[in-house]
PDB file of N, CA, C and O in Angstrom:
ATOM      1  N   MET A   1     -56.554  -5.728 -16.727  1.00  0.00           N
ATOM      2  CA  MET A   1     -55.788  -7.114 -16.008  1.00  0.00           C
ATOM      3  C   MET A   1     -55.182  -7.998 -15.928  1.00  0.00           C
ATOM      4  O   MET A   1     -54.858  -8.476 -14.841  1.00  0.00           O
ATOM      5  N   LYS A   2     -54.680  -8.723 -17.611  1.00  0.00           N
ATOM      6  CA  LYS A   2     -53.717  -9.232 -17.724  1.00  0.00           C
ATOM      7  C   LYS A   2     -51.623  -8.549 -17.431  1.00  0.00           C
ATOM      8  O   LYS A   2     -50.547  -8.894 -16.942  1.00  0.00           O
ATOM      9  N   ARG A   3     -52.545  -7.045 -18.438  1.00  0.00           N
ATOM     10  CA  ARG A   3     -51.495  -6.100 -18.116  1.00  0.00           C
ATOM     11  C   ARG A   3     -50.912  -6.328 -16.498  1.00  0.00           C
ATOM     12  O   ARG A   3     -49.836  -6.771 -16.099  1.00  0.00           O
ATOM     13  N   LEU A   4     -52.103  -5.827 -15.772  1.00  0.00           N
ATOM     14  CA  LEU A   4     -51.471  -6.161 -14.334  1.00  0.00           C
ATOM     15  C   LEU A   4     -50.905  -6.621 -13.635  1.00  0.00           C
ATOM     16  O   LEU A   4     -50.101  -6.457 -12.717  1.00  0.00           O
ATOM     17  N   LEU A   5     -51.551  -7.443 -14.305  1.00  0.00           N
ATOM     18  CA  LEU A   5     -51.151  -9.145 -13.634  1.00  0.00           C
ATOM     19  C   LEU A   5     -49.051  -9.249 -14.172  1.00  0.00           C
ATOM     20  O   LEU A   5     -48.015  -9.556 -13.583  1.00  0.00           O
ATOM     21  N   ALA A   6     -49.390  -8.832 -15.423  1.00  0.00           N
ATOM     22  CA  ALA A   6     -48.092  -8.846 -15.650  1.00  0.00           C
ATOM     23  C   ALA A   6     -46.985  -7.787 -15.186  1.00  0.00           C
ATOM     24  O   ALA A   6     -45.917  -8.333 -14.908  1.00  0.00           O
ATOM     25  N   LEU A   7     -46.995  -6.709 -15.073  1.00  0.00           N
ATOM     26  CA  LEU A   7     -46.333  -6.121 -14.213  1.00  0.00           C
ATOM     27  C   LEU A   7     -46.094  -5.874 -12.358  1.00  0.00           C
ATOM     28  O   LEU A   7     -45.218  -5.381 -11.647  1.00  0.00           O
ATOM     29  N   ALA A   8     -47.437  -6.544 -12.147  1.00  0.00           N
ATOM     30  CA  ALA A   8     -46.733  -7.525 -10.762  1.00  0.00           C
ATOM     31  C   ALA A   8     -45.973  -8.839 -11.081  1.00  0.00           C
ATOM     32  O   ALA A   8     -45.204  -8.945 -10.126  1.00  0.00           O
ATOM     33  N   ALA A   9     -45.812  -9.667 -11.725  1.00  0.00           N
ATOM     34  CA  ALA A   9     -45.077 -10.687 -11.583  1.00  0.00           C
ATOM     35  C   ALA A   9     -43.696  -9.494 -12.124  1.00  0.00           C
ATOM     36  O   ALA A   9     -42.749  -9.233 -11.381  1.00  0.00           O
ATOM     37  N   GLY A  10     -43.796  -9.135 -12.977  1.00  0.00           N
ATOM     38  CA  GLY A  10     -41.971  -7.731 -13.139  1.00  0.00           C
ATOM     39  C   GLY A  10     -41.681  -7.437 -11.748  1.00  0.00           C
ATOM     40  O   GLY A  10     -40.561  -7.744 -11.341  1.00  0.00           O
ATOM     41  N   VAL A  11     -42.385  -6.974 -11.070  1.00  0.00           N
ATOM     42  CA  VAL A  11     -42.041  -5.875 -10.329  1.00  0.00           C
ATOM     43  C   VAL A  11     -41.774  -6.635  -8.828  1.00  0.00           C
ATOM     44  O   VAL A  11     -41.403  -6.140  -7.764  1.00  0.00           O
ATOM     45  N   ALA A  12     -42.180  -8.308  -9.245  1.00  0.00           N
ATOM     46  CA  ALA A  12     -41.518  -9.471  -7.865  1.00  0.00           C
ATOM     47  C   ALA A  12     -40.975 -10.031  -8.563  1.00  0.00           C
ATOM     48  O   ALA A  12     -41.167 -11.051  -7.901  1.00  0.00           O
ATOM     49  N   GLY A  13     -40.256 -10.475  -9.591  1.00  0.00           N
ATOM     50  CA  GLY A  13     -39.432 -10.692 -10.327  1.00  0.00           C
ATOM     51  C   GLY A  13     -37.943  -9.228  -9.860  1.00  0.00           C
ATOM     52  O   GLY A  13     -36.856  -9.214  -9.283  1.00  0.00           O
ATOM     53  N   LEU A  14     -38.468  -8.659 -10.267  1.00  0.00           N
ATOM     54  CA  LEU A  14     -37.380  -7.522 -10.417  1.00  0.00           C
ATOM     55  C   LEU A  14     -36.530  -7.462  -8.530  1.00  0.00           C
ATOM     56  O   LEU A  14     -35.347  -7.449  -8.190  1.00  0.00           O
ATOM     57  N   TRP A  15     -38.400  -7.431  -7.360  1.00  0.00           N
ATOM     58  CA  TRP A  15     -37.748  -7.156  -6.452  1.00  0.00           C
ATOM     59  C   TRP A  15     -37.206  -8.713  -5.752  1.00  0.00           C
ATOM     60  O   TRP A  15     -36.452  -9.021  -4.830  1.00  0.00           O
ATOM     61  N   ALA A  16     -37.333  -8.827  -5.903  1.00  0.00           N
ATOM     62  CA  ALA A  16     -36.344 -10.982  -6.368  1.00  0.00           C
ATOM     63  C   ALA A  16     -34.961 -10.372  -6.082  1.00  0.00           C
ATOM     64  O   ALA A  16     -34.384  -9.874  -5.115  1.00  0.00           O
ATOM     65  N   VAL A  17     -34.691 -10.651  -7.410  1.00  0.00           N
ATOM     66  CA  VAL A  17     -33.577 -10.455  -7.867  1.00  0.00           C
ATOM     67  C   VAL A  17     -32.897  -9.489  -7.630  1.00  0.00           C
ATOM     68  O   VAL A  17     -31.745  -9.558  -8.059  1.00  0.00           O
ATOM     69  N   LEU A  18     -33.251  -8.348  -6.952  1.00  0.00           N
ATOM     70  CA  LEU A  18     -32.313  -7.554  -5.871  1.00  0.00           C
ATOM     71  C   LEU A  18     -32.349  -7.624  -4.818  1.00  0.00           C
ATOM     72  O   LEU A  18     -31.891  -6.565  -4.389  1.00  0.00           O
ATOM     73  N   ARG A  19     -32.624  -8.244  -4.037  1.00  0.00           N
ATOM     74  CA  ARG A  19     -32.857  -8.414  -2.484  1.00  0.00           C
ATOM     75  C   ARG A  19     -32.172  -9.857  -2.971  1.00  0.00           C
ATOM     76  O   ARG A  19     -31.214  -9.662  -2.224  1.00  0.00           O
ATOM     77  N   ARG A  20     -31.951 -10.728  -3.389  1.00  0.00           N
ATOM     78  CA  ARG A  20     -30.898 -11.752  -3.866  1.00  0.00           C
ATOM     79  C   ARG A  20     -29.648 -11.088  -4.245  1.00  0.00           C
ATOM     80  O   ARG A  20     -28.708 -11.876  -4.138  1.00  0.00           O
ATOM     81  N   ARG A  21     -29.228  -9.703  -4.725  1.00  0.00           N
ATOM     82  CA  ARG A  21     -28.021  -9.449  -5.064  1.00  0.00           C
ATOM     83  C   ARG A  21     -27.448  -8.787  -3.750  1.00  0.00           C
ATOM     84  O   ARG A  21     -26.802  -9.265  -2.818  1.00  0.00           O
ATOM     85  N   TYR A  22     -27.960  -7.396  -4.033  1.00  0.00           N
ATOM     86  CA  TYR A  22     -28.426  -6.500  -2.549  1.00  0.00           C
ATOM     87  C   TYR A  22     -27.923  -6.645  -0.971  1.00  0.00           C
ATOM     88  O   TYR A  22     -27.083  -6.209  -0.184  1.00  0.00           O
ATOM     89  N   GLY A  23     -29.160  -7.670  -1.084  1.00  0.00           N
ATOM     90  CA  GLY A  23     -29.036  -7.782   0.263  1.00  0.00           C
ATOM     91  C   GLY A  23     -29.153  -8.868   1.834  1.00  0.00           C
ATOM     92  O   GLY A  23     -29.655  -9.153   2.921  1.00  0.00           O
ATOM     93  N   ARG A  24     -28.044  -9.121   0.571  1.00  0.00           N
ATOM     94  CA  ARG A  24     -26.627 -10.270   1.350  1.00  0.00           C
ATOM     95  C   ARG A  24     -25.896  -8.989   2.596  1.00  0.00           C
ATOM     96  O   ARG A  24     -25.795  -7.806   2.921  1.00  0.00           O
ATOM     97  N   SER A  25     -25.606 -10.181   2.832  1.00  0.00           N
ATOM     98  CA  SER A  25     -24.787  -9.629   4.017  1.00  0.00           C
ATOM     99  C   SER A  25     -23.660 -10.157   3.947  1.00  0.00           C
ATOM    100  O   SER A  25     -23.568 -11.251   3.391  1.00  0.00           O
ATOM    101  N   ALA A  26     -22.135  -9.317   4.667  1.00  0.00           N
ATOM    102  CA  ALA A  26     -20.994  -9.686   4.360  1.00  0.00           C
ATOM    103  C   ALA A  26     -20.802 -11.080   5.278  1.00  0.00           C
ATOM    104  O   ALA A  26     -20.962 -11.028   6.497  1.00  0.00           O
ATOM    105  N   PRO A  27     -20.594 -11.813   4.878  1.00  0.00           N
ATOM    106  CA  PRO A  27     -19.948 -12.484   6.093  1.00  0.00           C
ATOM    107  C   PRO A  27     -18.990 -12.808   6.748  1.00  0.00           C
ATOM    108  O   PRO A  27     -17.817 -12.535   6.492  1.00  0.00           O
ATOM    109  N   ALA A  28     -19.356 -13.357   7.560  1.00  0.00           N
ATOM    110  CA  ALA A  28     -19.047 -12.601   9.201  1.00  0.00           C
ATOM    111  C   ALA A  28     -17.594 -13.605   8.767  1.00  0.00           C
ATOM    112  O   ALA A  28     -17.370 -14.587   8.060  1.00  0.00           O
ATOM    113  N   VAL A  29     -16.598 -12.418   9.925  1.00  0.00           N
ATOM    114  CA  VAL A  29     -15.499 -12.974   9.607  1.00  0.00           C
ATOM    115  C   VAL A  29     -15.165 -13.584  11.268  1.00  0.00           C
ATOM    116  O   VAL A  29     -15.685 -13.411  12.371  1.00  0.00           O
ATOM    117  N   GLU A  30     -13.911 -14.442  10.694  1.00  0.00           N
ATOM    118  CA  GLU A  30     -13.564 -15.698  11.399  1.00  0.00           C
ATOM    119  C   GLU A  30     -12.745 -15.313  13.081  1.00  0.00           C
ATOM    120  O   GLU A  30     -11.658 -15.891  13.091  1.00  0.00           O
ATOM    121  N   GLU A  31     -12.928 -14.708  14.117  1.00  0.00           N
ATOM    122  CA  GLU A  31     -11.477 -14.992  15.138  1.00  0.00           C
ATOM    123  C   GLU A  31     -10.450 -15.704  14.388  1.00  0.00           C
ATOM    124  O   GLU A  31     -10.657 -16.776  13.819  1.00  0.00           O
ATOM    125  N   GLY A  32      -9.073 -14.934  14.401  1.00  0.00           N
ATOM    126  CA  GLY A  32      -8.443 -15.974  14.040  1.00  0.00           C
ATOM    127  C   GLY A  32      -8.329 -16.010  12.258  1.00  0.00           C
ATOM    128  O   GLY A  32      -8.272 -17.025  11.564  1.00  0.00           O
ATOM    129  N   SER A  33      -8.318 -14.706  11.834  1.00  0.00           N
ATOM    130  CA  SER A  33      -8.621 -15.876  10.135  1.00  0.00           C
ATOM    131  C   SER A  33      -6.840 -15.272   9.762  1.00  0.00           C
ATOM    132  O   SER A  33      -6.137 -14.686  10.585  1.00  0.00           O
ATOM    133  N   PRO A  34      -6.519 -15.540   8.640  1.00  0.00           N
ATOM    134  CA  PRO A  34      -5.486 -15.274   8.287  1.00  0.00           C
ATOM    135  C   PRO A  34      -4.984 -13.817   8.148  1.00  0.00           C
ATOM    136  O   PRO A  34      -3.895 -13.449   8.590  1.00  0.00           O
ATOM    137  N   ALA A  35      -6.102 -12.795   7.320  1.00  0.00           N
ATOM    138  CA  ALA A  35      -5.515 -12.350   7.342  1.00  0.00           C
ATOM    139  C   ALA A  35      -5.774 -10.831   8.566  1.00  0.00           C
ATOM    140  O   ALA A  35      -5.478  -9.663   8.314  1.00  0.00           O
ATOM    141  N   ASP A  36      -6.355 -11.327   9.766  1.00  0.00           N
ATOM    142  CA  ASP A  36      -6.107 -11.113  11.052  1.00  0.00           C
ATOM    143  C   ASP A  36      -4.573 -11.022  10.967  1.00  0.00           C
ATOM    144  O   ASP A  36      -3.906  -9.994  10.849  1.00  0.00           O
ATOM    145  N   ASP A  37      -4.131 -12.320  11.052  1.00  0.00           N
ATOM    146  CA  ASP A  37      -2.530 -12.525  11.322  1.00  0.00           C
ATOM    147  C   ASP A  37      -1.468 -12.206  10.601  1.00  0.00           C
ATOM    148  O   ASP A  37      -0.348 -12.539  10.987  1.00  0.00           O
ATOM    149  N   LEU A  38      -1.711 -11.307   9.105  1.00  0.00           N
ATOM    150  CA  LEU A  38      -1.642 -10.881   8.794  1.00  0.00           C
ATOM    151  C   LEU A  38      -0.967  -9.526   8.984  1.00  0.00           C
ATOM    152  O   LEU A  38       0.194  -9.122   8.923  1.00  0.00           O
ATOM    153  N   ARG A  39      -2.604  -8.783   9.335  1.00  0.00           N
ATOM    154  CA  ARG A  39      -1.619  -7.640   9.333  1.00  0.00           C
ATOM    155  C   ARG A  39      -1.046  -6.938  10.658  1.00  0.00           C
ATOM    156  O   ARG A  39      -0.750  -5.755  10.825  1.00  0.00           O
ATOM    157  N   ALA A  40      -0.963  -8.246  11.739  1.00  0.00           N
ATOM    158  CA  ALA A  40      -0.323  -7.748  13.293  1.00  0.00           C
ATOM    159  C   ALA A  40       1.073  -8.515  13.166  1.00  0.00           C
ATOM    160  O   ALA A  40       1.988  -8.370  13.977  1.00  0.00           O
ATOM    161  N   GLN A  41       1.132  -9.503  11.842  1.00  0.00           N
ATOM    162  CA  GLN A  41       2.555  -9.475  11.104  1.00  0.00           C
ATOM    163  C   GLN A  41       3.157  -7.785  11.371  1.00  0.00           C
ATOM    164  O   GLN A  41       3.559  -7.154  12.348  1.00  0.00           O
ATOM    165  N   LEU A  42       2.981  -7.543  10.114  1.00  0.00           N
ATOM    166  CA  LEU A  42       2.936  -6.854   9.456  1.00  0.00           C
ATOM    167  C   LEU A  42       3.067  -4.967  10.387  1.00  0.00           C
ATOM    168  O   LEU A  42       3.776  -4.018  10.054  1.00  0.00           O
ATOM    169  N   ALA A  43       2.144  -5.069  11.475  1.00  0.00           N
ATOM    170  CA  ALA A  43       2.454  -4.504  12.561  1.00  0.00           C
ATOM    171  C   ALA A  43       3.415  -4.138  13.505  1.00  0.00           C
ATOM    172  O   ALA A  43       3.564  -3.126  14.188  1.00  0.00           O
ATOM    173  N   GLU A  44       4.189  -5.443  13.365  1.00  0.00           N
ATOM    174  CA  GLU A  44       4.941  -5.398  14.797  1.00  0.00           C
ATOM    175  C   GLU A  44       6.702  -5.927  13.871  1.00  0.00           C
ATOM    176  O   GLU A  44       7.771  -6.153  14.439  1.00  0.00           O
ATOM    177  N   SER A  45       6.378  -5.988  12.175  1.00  0.00           N
ATOM    178  CA  SER A  45       7.574  -5.811  11.278  1.00  0.00           C
ATOM    179  C   SER A  45       7.580  -4.022  11.337  1.00  0.00           C
ATOM    180  O   SER A  45       8.415  -3.145  11.560  1.00  0.00           O
ATOM    181  N   ARG A  46       6.726  -4.066  11.136  1.00  0.00           N
ATOM    182  CA  ARG A  46       6.749  -2.044  10.833  1.00  0.00           C
ATOM    183  C   ARG A  46       7.296  -1.018  12.395  1.00  0.00           C
ATOM    184  O   ARG A  46       7.915   0.046  12.388  1.00  0.00           O
ATOM    185  N   ALA A  47       6.600  -2.121  14.070  1.00  0.00           N
ATOM    186  CA  ALA A  47       6.887  -1.564  14.943  1.00  0.00           C
ATOM    187  C   ALA A  47       8.802  -2.282  14.588  1.00  0.00           C
ATOM    188  O   ALA A  47       9.468  -1.569  13.837  1.00  0.00           O
ATOM    189  N   ALA A  48       9.286  -3.186  14.968  1.00  0.00           N
ATOM    190  CA  ALA A  48      10.455  -3.518  14.395  1.00  0.00           C
ATOM    191  C   ALA A  48      11.734  -2.760  13.533  1.00  0.00           C
ATOM    192  O   ALA A  48      12.952  -2.863  13.676  1.00  0.00           O
ATOM    193  N   GLU A  49      11.034  -2.078  12.724  1.00  0.00           N
ATOM    194  CA  GLU A  49      12.050  -1.227  11.783  1.00  0.00           C
ATOM    195  C   GLU A  49      11.489   0.150  11.970  1.00  0.00           C
ATOM    196  O   GLU A  49      11.688   0.792  10.938  1.00  0.00           O
ATOM    197  N   ALA A  50      10.818   0.911  12.951  1.00  0.00           N
ATOM    198  CA  ALA A  50      10.910   2.347  13.053  1.00  0.00           C
ATOM    199  C   ALA A  50      11.492   1.800  14.228  1.00  0.00           C
ATOM    200  O   ALA A  50      12.490   2.511  14.347  1.00  0.00           O
ATOM    201  N   ASP A  51      11.513   0.891  15.293  1.00  0.00           N
ATOM    202  CA  ASP A  51      12.928   1.260  16.339  1.00  0.00           C
ATOM    203  C   ASP A  51      14.116   1.044  15.677  1.00  0.00           C
ATOM    204  O   ASP A  51      14.956   1.868  16.036  1.00  0.00           O
ATOM    205  N   ALA A  52      14.428   0.447  15.046  1.00  0.00           N
ATOM    206  CA  ALA A  52      15.909  -0.153  14.104  1.00  0.00           C
ATOM    207  C   ALA A  52      16.489   1.282  13.672  1.00  0.00           C
ATOM    208  O   ALA A  52      17.628   1.593  14.019  1.00  0.00           O
ATOM    209  N   ASP A  53      15.622   2.228  12.844  1.00  0.00           N
ATOM    210  CA  ASP A  53      15.859   3.154  12.389  1.00  0.00           C
ATOM    211  C   ASP A  53      16.239   4.759  13.235  1.00  0.00           C
ATOM    212  O   ASP A  53      17.124   5.549  12.905  1.00  0.00           O
ATOM    213  N   VAL A  54      15.352   4.883  14.280  1.00  0.00           N
ATOM    214  CA  VAL A  54      15.561   6.133  15.622  1.00  0.00           C
ATOM    215  C   VAL A  54      17.363   5.707  16.482  1.00  0.00           C
ATOM    216  O   VAL A  54      18.082   6.415  17.187  1.00  0.00           O
ATOM    217  N   GLU A  55      17.546   4.195  15.961  1.00  0.00           N
ATOM    218  CA  GLU A  55      18.476   4.114  16.616  1.00  0.00           C
ATOM    219  C   GLU A  55      20.440   3.657  16.408  1.00  0.00           C
ATOM    220  O   GLU A  55      21.445   3.496  17.099  1.00  0.00           O
ATOM    221  N   THR A  56      19.852   3.616  14.523  1.00  0.00           N
ATOM    222  CA  THR A  56      21.095   3.672  13.436  1.00  0.00           C
ATOM    223  C   THR A  56      21.232   5.282  13.947  1.00  0.00           C
ATOM    224  O   THR A  56      20.396   6.185  13.962  1.00  0.00           O
ATOM    225  N   PRO A  57      22.824   5.239  14.406  1.00  0.00           N
ATOM    226  CA  PRO A  57      23.375   7.131  14.315  1.00  0.00           C
ATOM    227  C   PRO A  57      24.357   6.923  13.138  1.00  0.00           C
ATOM    228  O   PRO A  57      24.949   5.963  12.645  1.00  0.00           O
ATOM    229  N   ALA A  58      24.246   8.534  12.859  1.00  0.00           N
ATOM    230  CA  ALA A  58      24.898   8.015  11.450  1.00  0.00           C
ATOM    231  C   ALA A  58      26.753   8.254  11.750  1.00  0.00           C
ATOM    232  O   ALA A  58      27.302   8.886  12.653  1.00  0.00           O
ATOM    233  N   PRO A  59      27.430   7.379  10.463  1.00  0.00           N
ATOM    234  CA  PRO A  59      28.879   7.578  10.828  1.00  0.00           C
ATOM    235  C   PRO A  59      29.363   9.090  11.248  1.00  0.00           C
ATOM    236  O   PRO A  59      28.760  10.163  11.274  1.00  0.00           O
ATOM    237  N   ALA A  60      30.666   8.726  11.556  1.00  0.00           N
ATOM    238  CA  ALA A  60      31.045  10.252  12.339  1.00  0.00           C
ATOM    239  C   ALA A  60      31.906  10.086  10.539  1.00  0.00           C
ATOM    240  O   ALA A  60      32.257   9.020  10.034  1.00  0.00           O
ATOM    241  N   VAL A  61      32.057  11.543   9.884  1.00  0.00           N
ATOM    242  CA  VAL A  61      32.993  11.733   9.245  1.00  0.00           C
ATOM    243  C   VAL A  61      34.142  12.923   8.928  1.00  0.00           C
ATOM    244  O   VAL A  61      33.670  13.994   8.548  1.00  0.00           O
ATOM    245  N   ALA A  62      35.319  12.853   9.023  1.00  0.00           N
ATOM    246  CA  ALA A  62      35.956  13.931   9.256  1.00  0.00           C
ATOM    247  C   ALA A  62      36.118  15.367   7.733  1.00  0.00           C
ATOM    248  O   ALA A  62      36.551  15.275   6.584  1.00  0.00           O
ATOM    249  N   GLU A  63      35.398  16.796   8.697  1.00  0.00           N
ATOM    250  CA  GLU A  63      35.604  17.327   7.355  1.00  0.00           C
ATOM    251  C   GLU A  63      36.408  17.246   6.085  1.00  0.00           C
ATOM    252  O   GLU A  63      36.058  17.728   5.008  1.00  0.00           O
ATOM    253  N   SER A  64      37.635  16.519   6.344  1.00  0.00           N
ATOM    254  CA  SER A  64      38.926  16.763   5.226  1.00  0.00           C
ATOM    255  C   SER A  64      38.018  15.919   4.612  1.00  0.00           C
ATOM    256  O   SER A  64      37.606  16.623   3.690  1.00  0.00           O
ATOM    257  N   GLU A  65      37.479  14.923   4.541  1.00  0.00           N
ATOM    258  CA  GLU A  65      37.058  13.606   3.740  1.00  0.00           C
ATOM    259  C   GLU A  65      35.926  13.621   3.264  1.00  0.00           C
ATOM    260  O   GLU A  65      35.511  13.081   2.238  1.00  0.00           O
ATOM    261  N   LEU A  66      35.213  14.476   4.285  1.00  0.00           N
ATOM    262  CA  LEU A  66      33.802  15.056   2.554  1.00  0.00           C
ATOM    263  C   LEU A  66      34.389  15.986   1.879  1.00  0.00           C
ATOM    264  O   LEU A  66      34.274  15.685   0.691  1.00  0.00           O
ATOM    265  N   ASP A  67      35.356  17.634   2.077  1.00  0.00           N
ATOM    266  CA  ASP A  67      36.165  18.376   1.415  1.00  0.00           C
ATOM    267  C   ASP A  67      36.753  17.655   0.087  1.00  0.00           C
ATOM    268  O   ASP A  67      36.768  18.188  -1.023  1.00  0.00           O
ATOM    269  N   SER A  68      37.412  15.883   0.490  1.00  0.00           N
ATOM    270  CA  SER A  68      38.125  15.237  -0.670  1.00  0.00           C
ATOM    271  C   SER A  68      37.377  14.465  -1.100  1.00  0.00           C
ATOM    272  O   SER A  68      38.148  13.804  -1.796  1.00  0.00           O
ATOM    273  N   ARG A  69      35.980  13.816  -1.284  1.00  0.00           N
ATOM    274  CA  ARG A  69      35.098  12.961  -1.936  1.00  0.00           C
ATOM    275  C   ARG A  69      34.522  14.356  -2.587  1.00  0.00           C
ATOM    276  O   ARG A  69      34.901  14.610  -3.731  1.00  0.00           O
ATOM    277  N   ARG A  70      33.971  14.928  -2.183  1.00  0.00           N
ATOM    278  CA  ARG A  70      33.556  16.451  -2.856  1.00  0.00           C
ATOM    279  C   ARG A  70      33.780  16.800  -3.944  1.00  0.00           C
ATOM    280  O   ARG A  70      33.099  16.811  -4.970  1.00  0.00           O
ATOM    281  N   ARG A  71      35.473  17.309  -3.553  1.00  0.00           N
ATOM    282  CA  ARG A  71      35.802  17.347  -4.520  1.00  0.00           C
ATOM    283  C   ARG A  71      36.438  16.363  -6.099  1.00  0.00           C
ATOM    284  O   ARG A  71      36.312  16.553  -7.309  1.00  0.00           O
ATOM    285  N   ASP A  72      37.028  15.459  -5.381  1.00  0.00           N
ATOM    286  CA  ASP A  72      36.877  14.183  -6.552  1.00  0.00           C
ATOM    287  C   ASP A  72      35.250  14.079  -7.280  1.00  0.00           C
ATOM    288  O   ASP A  72      35.240  13.815  -8.482  1.00  0.00           O
ATOM    289  N   VAL A  73      33.854  14.286  -6.559  1.00  0.00           N
ATOM    290  CA  VAL A  73      32.682  14.395  -7.324  1.00  0.00           C
ATOM    291  C   VAL A  73      33.266  15.173  -8.525  1.00  0.00           C
ATOM    292  O   VAL A  73      33.991  14.803  -9.449  1.00  0.00           O
ATOM    293  N   HIS A  74      32.675  16.461  -8.193  1.00  0.00           N
ATOM    294  CA  HIS A  74      32.695  16.948  -8.750  1.00  0.00           C
ATOM    295  C   HIS A  74      33.907  17.139 -10.419  1.00  0.00           C
ATOM    296  O   HIS A  74      33.779  17.212 -11.641  1.00  0.00           O
ATOM    297  N   GLU A  75      34.952  17.141  -9.426  1.00  0.00           N
ATOM    298  CA  GLU A  75      36.136  16.810 -10.705  1.00  0.00           C
ATOM    299  C   GLU A  75      35.430  14.997 -11.989  1.00  0.00           C
ATOM    300  O   GLU A  75      35.501  14.935 -13.216  1.00  0.00           O
ATOM    301  N   ARG A  76      35.045  14.256 -11.336  1.00  0.00           N
ATOM    302  CA  ARG A  76      34.960  13.688 -11.972  1.00  0.00           C
ATOM    303  C   ARG A  76      33.249  13.603 -13.341  1.00  0.00           C
ATOM    304  O   ARG A  76      32.896  13.050 -14.382  1.00  0.00           O
ATOM    305  N   ALA A  77      32.827  14.455 -12.441  1.00  0.00           N
ATOM    306  CA  ALA A  77      31.605  15.403 -12.900  1.00  0.00           C
ATOM    307  C   ALA A  77      32.048  16.615 -14.245  1.00  0.00           C
ATOM    308  O   ALA A  77      31.418  17.182 -15.138  1.00  0.00           O
ATOM    309  N   ARG A  78      33.310  16.601 -13.827  1.00  0.00           N
ATOM    310  CA  ARG A  78      33.581  18.104 -15.190  1.00  0.00           C
ATOM    311  C   ARG A  78      34.231  17.636 -16.016  1.00  0.00           C
ATOM    312  O   ARG A  78      34.266  18.336 -17.028  1.00  0.00           O
ATOM    313  N   GLN A  79      35.154  16.152 -16.102  1.00  0.00           N
ATOM    314  CA  GLN A  79      34.861  15.214 -17.224  1.00  0.00           C
ATOM    315  C   GLN A  79      34.808  14.009 -17.672  1.00  0.00           C
ATOM    316  O   GLN A  79      35.469  13.086 -18.148  1.00  0.00           O
ATOM    317  N   ALA A  80      33.070  14.587 -17.123  1.00  0.00           N
ATOM    318  CA  ALA A  80      32.220  13.583 -17.972  1.00  0.00           C
ATOM    319  C   ALA A  80      31.322  14.405 -18.955  1.00  0.00           C
ATOM    320  O   ALA A  80      31.066  14.138 -20.129  1.00  0.00           O
ATOM    321  N   ILE A  81      30.941  15.371 -18.270  1.00  0.00           N
ATOM    322  CA  ILE A  81      30.560  16.561 -19.224  1.00  0.00           C
ATOM    323  C   ILE A  81      31.290  17.105 -20.604  1.00  0.00           C
ATOM    324  O   ILE A  81      30.846  17.492 -21.685  1.00  0.00           O
ATOM    325  N   ASP A  82      33.177  16.887 -19.829  1.00  0.00           N
ATOM    326  CA  ASP A  82      33.671  17.373 -20.645  1.00  0.00           C
ATOM    327  C   ASP A  82      34.099  15.548 -22.651  1.00  0.00           C
ATOM    328  O   ASP A  82      34.584  15.403 -23.773  1.00  0.00           O
ATOM    329  N   GLU A  83      33.576  15.048 -21.836  1.00  0.00           N
ATOM    330  CA  GLU A  83      33.518  13.556 -22.689  1.00  0.00           C
ATOM    331  C   GLU A  83      32.866  13.986 -23.253  1.00  0.00           C
ATOM    332  O   GLU A  83      33.300  13.776 -24.386  1.00  0.00           O
ATOM    333  N   LEU A  84      31.354  14.922 -23.403  1.00  0.00           N
ATOM    334  CA  LEU A  84      30.396  14.000 -23.764  1.00  0.00           C
ATOM    335  C   LEU A  84      29.818  15.553 -24.908  1.00  0.00           C
ATOM    336  O   LEU A  84      28.919  15.616 -25.747  1.00  0.00           O
ATOM    337  N   ALA A  85      31.069  16.869 -24.300  1.00  0.00           N
ATOM    338  CA  ALA A  85      31.261  18.270 -25.945  1.00  0.00           C
ATOM    339  C   ALA A  85      31.530  17.474 -26.646  1.00  0.00           C
ATOM    340  O   ALA A  85      31.766  17.742 -27.824  1.00  0.00           O
TER     341      ALA A  85
END
C-alpha cells in the first residue's frame, strides 16, 4: 500500500512539473510591440533599397577606354608575377 501511495505521489509530482514547464502558453504579443516596429522599418528600408538599385544606370564608358584599362591591368599583373618569380 505504501508503494502504491508513493508511486501515485511521484506521478502527481511529475505531472505537476511537466504541466508547469510545458503547459504555459506563449505570452500575448501586444499590438505595436518594438519587434513589430523594427520589422516595419526593415521592410521599408528594403523596399527603398530595391527601388534605388533598379533606378541606378550603369555609367557609359568608351570602348577605347575599356581597352586601355584592360591592358594596364594585365601589364601590372605581369609585372607582379615577374617580381614574384
